[in-house]
C-alpha positions in Angstrom: -34.1 -10.8 -18.4 -35.0 -7.8 -16.4 -33.6 -4.2 -16.9 -33.6 -2.2 -13.7 -31.9 0.9 -12.3 -29.4 -0.4 -9.6 -31.4 1.5 -6.9 -34.4 -0.8 -7.7 -32.5 -4.1 -7.4 -33.8 -6.1 -4.3 -31.7 -9.2 -4.9 -30.2 -11.4 -7.5 -31.7 -14.8 -6.6 -32.9 -16.6 -9.7 -30.5 -14.8 -12.1 -27.7 -16.8 -13.7 -25.6 -13.7 -14.7 -25.6 -9.9 -14.3 -24.8 -7.2 -16.8 -24.1 -3.8 -15.4 -23.7 -0.5 -17.2 -22.8 2.9 -16.0 -21.5 6.3 -17.1 -18.3 8.0 -16.2 -18.6 11.3 -14.3 -15.4 13.2 -13.9 -13.5 10.0 -14.5 -15.3 8.0 -11.9 -18.2 5.5 -12.1 -21.6 6.9 -11.2 -22.1 7.0 -7.4 -25.2 4.7 -7.5 -23.2 2.1 -9.3 -20.3 2.3 -6.8 -22.8 2.0 -3.9 -24.5 -1.0 -5.6 -21.1 -2.8 -6.1 -20.2 -2.3 -2.4 -23.6 -3.5 -1.2 -23.9 -6.5 -3.6 -20.3 -7.6 -3.7 -20.9 -11.0 -2.1 -23.8 -11.8 -4.4 -21.8 -10.7 -7.5 -18.9 -12.9 -6.6 -21.0 -16.0 -7.2 -22.2 -15.0 -10.7 -20.8 -14.2 -14.1 -20.7 -10.4 -14.4 -20.3 -8.3 -17.6 -19.7 -4.5 -17.4 -20.0 -1.7 -19.8 -18.9 1.8 -19.1 -19.5 4.9 -21.2 -17.6 8.1 -21.1 -17.7 11.4 -22.8 -16.5 11.9 -26.3 -14.9 14.9 -27.9 -17.2 17.3 -29.7 -16.6 17.5 -32.5 -15.2 13.9 -32.6 -12.0 13.1 -34.3 -12.7 10.9 -37.3 -9.3 9.2 -37.2 -9.7 8.4 -33.5 -13.1 6.7 -34.3 -11.7 4.7 -37.2 -9.0 3.3 -34.9 -11.3 2.5 -32.0 
């Protein structure tokens, strides 16, 4: 397993699966991730892919909302 920023990925040969994570900025995925997905689309189509996306939370957070999450 390797952990790399998407800007440092040179290829996906030798990997069985890919896990991608990004943050939301103004309701959109980070620009580097969107660029990566466009450039690497064909490679990603041939592998299992898992995604996680993190967005902002309210401050202070709502305890009821967190309990029901």
